[in-house]
C-alpha positions in Angstrom: -93.4 -47.5 -14.6 -95.7 -49.0 -11.9 -93.7 -48.9 -8.4 -94.2 -53.3 -8.9 -92.5 -53.8 -12.6 -89.7 -51.2 -10.7 -89.6 -54.2 -8.4 -89.4 -57.2 -10.1 -86.8 -55.6 -12.5 -84.4 -54.5 -9.5 -85.4 -58.5 -8.0 -84.0 -59.6 -11.3 -80.9 -57.2 -11.5 -79.8 -58.1 -8.0 -80.5 -62.4 -9.1 -78.1 -62.0 -12.1 -75.4 -59.5 -10.6 -75.2 -62.4 -7.4 -75.1 -65.6 -9.7 -72.3 -63.8 -11.6 -70.5 -63.2 -8.1 -70.7 -67.1 -7.3 -70.0 -68.0 -10.4 -66.4 -66.5 -10.5 -65.4 -67.7 -7.5 -63.2 -71.0 -6.5 -65.7 -74.2 -5.4 -65.6 -73.9 -2.1 -63.3 -77.7 -1.3 -60.9 -79.3 2.1 -57.4 -77.3 2.3 -54.8 -78.5 0.3 -52.2 -81.2 2.1 -49.5 -78.9 3.5 -51.4 -75.5 1.7 -50.0 -72.2 4.0 -51.6 -70.5 6.3 -55.1 -73.2 6.0 -55.8 -71.7 2.6 -58.3 -73.6 0.5 -57.6 -76.0 -2.3 -57.5 -73.4 -6.0 -55.0 -75.4 -8.2 -51.6 -75.1 -8.8 -49.7 -72.3 -7.6 -47.7 -70.2 -10.2 -44.5 -69.6 -9.3 -40.7 -68.3 -11.4 -38.1 -70.5 -11.3 -33.9 -71.4 -12.2 -31.6 -73.5 -12.7 -29.0 -74.1 -10.6 -25.8 -74.3 -12.4 -22.4 -75.5 -11.7 -19.8 -73.1 -12.7 -16.6 -71.4 -11.6 -17.3 -68.6 -9.2 -14.7 -66.0 -7.9 -13.6 -65.9 -4.5 -14.8 -62.4 -3.0 -15.2 -60.0 -0.3 -17.4 -56.9 -1.0 -17.4 -54.3 1.3 -17.3 -50.3 2.5 -14.2 -48.7 3.4 -12.9 -45.8 3.8 -9.4 -44.1 2.2 -6.4 -42.4 4.0 -3.8 -40.7 3.5 -0.5 -42.6 3.3 1.9 -40.1 5.6 -0.3 -36.8 6.7 2.0 -33.6 9.2 0.8 -31.2 10.2 3.4 -28.4 9.6 4.7 -26.1 13.0 7.2 -24.4 12.8 10.8 -25.1 15.1 11.4 -21.4 15.6 9.7 -18.4 17.4 9.4 -15.2 15.5 8.1 -13.3 12.1 6.4 -15.1 9.9 7.4 -13.7 7.2 6.9 -15.3 3.8 4.0 -17.8 2.6 5.5 -19.3 -0.6 2.6 -21.6 -1.8 -1.1 -21.0 -2.6 -4.3 -23.3 -0.8 -4.5 -27.0 -2.2 -1.0 -26.8 -3.5 0.6 -30.4 -4.4 4.1 -29.7 -3.5 7.1 -32.7 -3.5 9.1 -32.8 -0.7 12.1 -29.9 0.2 9.8 -27.5 -1.9 10.0 -24.6 0.4 6.8 -23.7 2.7 7.5 -21.0 4.9 10.3 -18.2 5.9 10.2 -16.8 9.4 12.6 -13.3 10.6 16.3 -14.7 11.0 17.9 -11.4 11.2 18.4 -12.3 15.2 19.6 -16.1 14.3 22.0 -14.0 12.1 23.5 -12.0 14.6 23.7 -14.4 17.3 25.9 -16.1 14.5 28.0 -13.4 13.6 28.5 -12.7 17.5 29.4 -16.8 18.2 31.7 -17.1 15.5 34.3 -13.7 16.8 33.5 -15.3 20.2 35.3 -18.4 18.3 38.2 -16.3 16.5 39.0 -15.2 20.4 39.0 -18.2 21.7 41.3 -19.6 19.0 43.6 -16.7 19.9 43.8 -17.7 23.3 44.6 -21.2 22.3 47.0 -19.5 20.5 48.8 -17.8 22.7 48.8 -20.1 26.0 50.7 -22.8 24.3 52.5 -20.2 23.1 53.4 -19.7 27.0 53.1 -23.4 27.4 56.3 -23.3 25.5 58.2 -20.6 27.4 57.6 -21.8 30.7 58.7 -25.4 29.8 62.0 -23.8 28.1 62.2 -21.9 31.4 61.3 -24.8 33.4 64.4 -27.3 31.6 66.7 -24.3 32.7 66.0 -24.7 36.5 66.4 -28.5 36.9 69.5 -28.6 35.3 70.6 -25.5 37.3 70.0 -27.7 40.3 71.1 -30.4 39.7 74.4 -28.9 39.4 73.4 -26.6 42.5 73.3 -30.5 43.9 76.8 -31.6 42.6 78.1 -28.7 43.9 76.5 -28.4 47.1 78.3 -31.8 48.0 81.4 -30.9 46.9 80.6 -27.9 49.3 81.1 -25.5 46.9 78.2 -23.8 47.8 76.2 -23.1 50.5 73.1 -25.5 51.4 70.8 -22.5 50.9 71.7 -21.8 47.7 71.1 -25.5 46.0 67.3 -25.0 48.4 66.9 -22.3 46.7 67.6 -23.2 42.7 65.3 -26.0 44.0 62.9 -24.3 44.6 62.7 -22.4 42.2 62.5 -25.5 39.3 59.6 -26.6 41.5 57.8 -23.6 41.3 58.3 -23.4 37.2 57.5 -26.9 37.2 54.2 -25.1 38.5 53.8 -23.0 36.2 53.9 -25.1 33.5 51.0 -27.4 34.4 49.3 -24.6 34.6 50.1 -23.1 30.7 48.9 -27.1 29.8 45.8 -25.9 32.3 45.3 -23.2 30.0 45.8 -24.7 26.6 42.9 -27.6 27.6 40.8 -24.6 28.3 40.7 -22.9 25.5 40.3 -26.2 23.5 37.2 -26.9 24.9 36.3 -22.7 24.6 36.4 -23.1 20.9 34.5 -26.8 20.6 32.0 -24.8 22.3 31.7 -21.9 20.2 31.9 -24.7 17.2 28.8 -26.3 18.5 26.9 -22.4 19.2 27.8 -21.7 15.6 26.2 -25.8 14.5 23.6 -25.1 16.5 22.4 -21.6 15.3 23.4 -22.7 11.6 20.7 -25.2 12.0 18.4 -23.0 14.2 18.8 -20.9 10.5 17.6 -23.2 8.3 14.4 -24.1 10.6 13.3 -20.8 9.5 13.4 -21.7 5.8 10.4 -23.9 6.6 9.8 -26.8 3.9 7.9 -29.8 3.5 8.7 -33.1 4.9 7.0 -35.3 2.0 5.1 -34.6 -1.3 1.2 -34.1 -1.3 -1.3 -31.8 -0.9 -1.7 -28.9 1.1 -5.1 -27.7 2.7 -5.9 -24.7 4.8 -3.1 -22.7 5.6 -3.9 -21.8 9.3 -1.2 -18.8 9.6 -1.1 -16.0 7.3 2.0 -14.1 6.9 2.6 -10.8 8.9 1.3 -12.7 12.6 4.3 -13.8 15.6 4.5 -18.0 15.6 6.1 -19.7 18.6 8.5 -22.9 18.4 6.4 -26.8 18.4 3.2 -25.1 18.8 2.1 -23.2 16.4 -0.3 -24.9 13.3 0.9 -23.8 10.1 -0.5 -26.1 7.3 -1.7 -29.8 7.0 -0.5 -31.6 4.4 -1.1 -34.9 2.7 1.0 -37.9 1.0 -1.6 -39.3 -1.7 0.6 -41.2 -3.9 0.3 -44.0 -2.9 -3.2 -43.4 -0.4 -4.2 -46.6 2.3 -8.2 -47.3 1.7 -9.6 -49.5 5.3 -11.8 -51.6 6.0 -13.0 -54.7 8.1 -14.0 -58.1 7.4 -16.2 -60.5 9.8 -14.0 -62.3 12.1 -15.5 -65.9 10.2 -13.7 -64.4 7.4 -9.9 -64.3 8.9 -8.6 -67.8 7.5 -9.2 -67.1 4.2 -7.0 -64.0 4.2 -4.3 -65.4 6.6 -4.1 -68.5 4.6 -3.5 -66.7 1.4 -1.4 -63.3 2.8 1.9 -63.1 2.3 2.3 -66.4 0.0 1.1 -64.6 -2.7 -0.3 -61.0 -3.5 -3.8 -60.3 -2.5 -6.2 -57.9 -5.1 -8.7 -55.5 -3.8 -10.4 -53.2 -6.0 -11.9 -49.9 -5.0 -15.7 -49.8 -7.2 -16.3 -46.9 -8.5 -20.1 -45.4 -7.1 -22.4 -45.9 -9.4 -22.5 -43.1 -12.7 -19.1 -42.5 -12.1 -17.1 -43.6 -15.4 -13.4 -45.8 -15.5 -12.5 -48.7 -14.1 -12.1 -49.4 -10.6 -9.0 -48.8 -9.3 -6.0 -52.0 -8.3 -4.6 -52.0 -5.0 -2.9 -54.6 -2.8 -3.9 -56.4 0.5 -0.4 -55.0 2.9 -1.9 -55.4 6.5 -4.0 -56.7 9.2 -4.5 -56.1 12.2 -3.1 -58.5 15.3 -6.5 -58.5 16.4 -10.5 -59.0 15.9 -12.4 -56.5 17.7 -14.6 -58.2 20.4 -17.9 -55.1 20.5 -18.3 -55.7 16.2 -16.6 -59.8 15.6 -14.2 -58.2 13.1 -10.6 -57.2 11.9 -9.4 -54.0 10.2 -7.6 -55.1 7.0 -5.7 -52.4 4.9 -5.0 -52.2 1.1 -2.7 -49.5 -0.5 -3.3 -47.7 -4.1 -0.7 -46.3 -6.1 -3.8 -44.0 -6.9 -1.9 -42.4 -10.0 -4.6 -39.9 -11.1 -6.0 -39.3 -7.8 -9.2 -40.4 -8.0 -9.0 -41.8 -4.2 -9.1 -39.1 -1.9 -8.8 -39.3 2.4 -11.5 -39.2 3.9 -14.1 -40.8 1.2 -16.4 -44.3 1.1 -15.9 -46.3 -1.1 -16.9 -50.7 -1.9 -13.8 -52.7 -2.1 -14.3 -56.0 -3.6 -10.9 -58.2 -2.0 -10.0 -61.2 -4.5 -9.1 -64.4 -2.8 -8.8 -66.9 -5.7 -12.3 -68.6 -7.6 -14.5 -71.7 -6.1 -14.1 -74.6 -9.8 -16.8 -76.0 -10.1 -19.2 -74.4 -7.7 -23.2 -74.9 -7.7 -24.8 -71.5 -8.2 -28.3 -70.9 -8.3 -29.8 -67.0 -8.1 -29.9 -64.6 -4.1 -34.2 -64.8 -4.3 -34.0 -68.5 -4.5 -32.2 -69.5 -0.6 -34.6 -68.7 1.6 -34.0 -68.9 5.5 -36.4 -71.1 8.2 -36.0 -72.3 11.4 -33.9 -74.6 10.3 -32.1 -72.8 8.5 -31.4 -72.0 5.1 -33.5 -73.9 2.3 -34.9 -73.8 -1.2 -37.9 -75.2 -2.2 -36.6 -78.3 -5.1 -39.3 -78.6 -8.6 -39.6 -82.4 -9.7 -40.4 -82.9 -13.2 -44.2 -83.9 -12.1 -44.0 -80.0 -11.4 -44.2 -80.9 -7.5 -42.2 -79.0 -4.8 -40.1 -80.1 -2.2 -38.3 -78.2 0.3 -34.0 -79.0 1.2 -32.7 -77.9 3.4 -29.0 -76.2 1.9 -25.5 -74.7 3.4 -24.1 -71.6 1.5 -20.8 -70.9 0.7 -20.4 -67.1 -0.5 -22.9 -64.6 -2.5 -21.0 -63.5 -6.1 -22.8 -60.3 -8.0 -26.5 -61.5 -7.9 -25.4 -65.5 -6.8 -25.2 -67.6 -3.8 -22.8 -70.2 -3.9 -24.7 -73.6 -2.8 -21.4 -75.7 -0.4 -24.3 -79.1 0.3 -27.8 -80.0 -0.5 -27.9 -79.5 -4.2 -26.1 -80.8 -7.6 -25.8 -78.4 -10.4 -28.9 -78.8 -13.0 -31.8 -79.3 -10.6 -34.8 -76.8 -10.7 -35.3 -74.0 -7.7 -38.3 -71.7 -7.5 -36.5 -68.6 -7.3 -40.8 -66.7 -6.6 -43.4 -67.5 -5.3 -42.5 -69.3 -2.2 -44.6 -66.5 0.2 -47.2 -70.2 -0.9 -45.5 -73.0 -1.0 -46.0 -76.0 1.4 -43.6 -79.4 0.0 -45.7 -81.8 -2.1 -47.7 -78.6 -4.2 -47.8 -78.7 -7.5 -46.7 -75.1 -9.8 -47.0 -73.9 -12.8 -44.2 -72.4 -14.2 -44.9 -68.0 -15.1 -43.5 -66.3 -17.8 -42.1 -63.9 -16.0 -44.1 -60.9 -17.4 -45.5 -57.9 -15.0 -49.3 -58.6 -14.0 -49.0 -62.6 -14.7 -50.5 -64.0 -17.5 -52.6 -62.9 -20.2 -56.5 -64.7 -20.6 -57.8 -66.5 -23.1 -60.3 -66.1 -25.8 -63.4 -64.9 -23.6 -61.1 -66.5 -20.4 -60.1 -65.4 -16.9 -58.2 -62.6 -16.9 -55.2 -61.7 -14.4 -55.0 -62.7 -10.4 -54.1 -60.6 -8.1 -50.3 -59.4 -7.3 -50.2 -61.3 -10.4 -51.5 -64.7 -10.4 -53.0 -65.8 -13.8 -52.7 -69.2 -14.8 -51.0 -67.6 -18.7 -53.2 -68.5 -22.3 -56.1 -70.5 -22.6 -56.0 -72.6 -26.5 -57.6 -71.0 -29.1 -61.4 -71.5 -28.5 -61.5 -73.1 -25.1 -62.9 -71.6 -22.3 -59.2 -70.5 -19.9 -59.0 -71.1 -16.4 -59.5 -68.5 -13.8 -56.5 -67.7 -12.0 -56.9 -67.2 -8.0 -59.9 -64.6 -7.2 -58.9 -63.8 -10.4 -61.4 -60.9 -12.2 -62.5 -59.7 -15.4 -62.9 -62.8 -17.2 -66.8 -64.5 -18.1 -67.4 -66.9 -15.2 -67.3 -71.0 -15.8 -69.9 -71.8 -17.4 -72.0 -68.4 -17.8 -73.6 -69.3 -21.3 -73.0 -67.0 -24.4 -75.3 -63.9 -24.5 -75.4 -63.7 -20.5 -75.6 -59.9 -19.3 -72.2 -58.7 -18.4 -71.8 -58.7 -14.3 -72.3 -55.4 -13.2 -69.6 -53.8 -11.4 -69.4 -53.5 -7.8 
């Protein structure tokens, strides 16, 4: 083929390709009023919408919580000695009062026997002192009678003065002896009390050699094995966590404290511990039982605590989970999907679609979030239509076309324009009519392209 023919053929192909590309582009024109970013006019904006509905919404707060044992005890011995027995296995559930450890008690047994013997001796000495005191009092009485008689005889001149004074002196000495014997009785009684107290103390110490569980719960790792010497009030043996009930601690923003404070103490506030995804079974139920007396200034939150009976022991100390606190319901609440609410420089807003398919930007005030919905407390009424997808291309006054929600946008009609980038197709065209092309649509036959025209070359 001559070179000239090849050049002519190439020029014709280039011309056809250029014509096809130009016919596929939107017509140039002035930018649409309020179009973001100065985008030139390209028809209605495809969006997805939803109706604002009026319904009763549960007033709930959902946050992350941390499970805590309701009671945690570190078992320590109260006496020193050899650990001779371990009466449980690591990880066992033990009841309150169940025996856990035994410490060698032979030395305390010997001390107790010695104290009991000393008590018997003290009691014997007390009896002896009592008998001596009785004898001394009898002698004293005799000497008193004798001194009285000698005083009369001395007055009558029957006995000498020296004899009278001797009898009087003997009576005084005996009086002192009686006082000494009485003191001995008191001393022996005190000795008896001391020995009894020592015996009681040794019995208590002996009781400490049998270590029992102070709470019902699950044992942890055994920290000291049998055969080791343990020190009183020092060695750590095992930790027990009480799992029934358990606490779940969580924090809420201080702005929500008023909702809790107005209900706490007046009615029961249910708290649900949500199961992790993929875990069967309903949420575990508990009640709010405590909230802190101060707000943490560093985070602006306040700590709350719920109590769960935990009968099946699903909640485990140290684990994190989602908790939902139920504070009642909001009647006649206006609800829209979460994605309908946008945030701008002047606060939150939604795009409301009117009957003529134009949109209005409306400022709203949100109340609370409920699952995938948002409660609107001000700025919107039930029944109005809000835009839920496609807001980034909207400006007040623009017109929209509702997509059917299928991925990739609407299908082109017979020979019509294909889907636009990002799923912005205009939807199916009526049978026999050329389909309207979407912005930047590909794969369709351009507007006005005659039948039988060669297909545009791929670029």
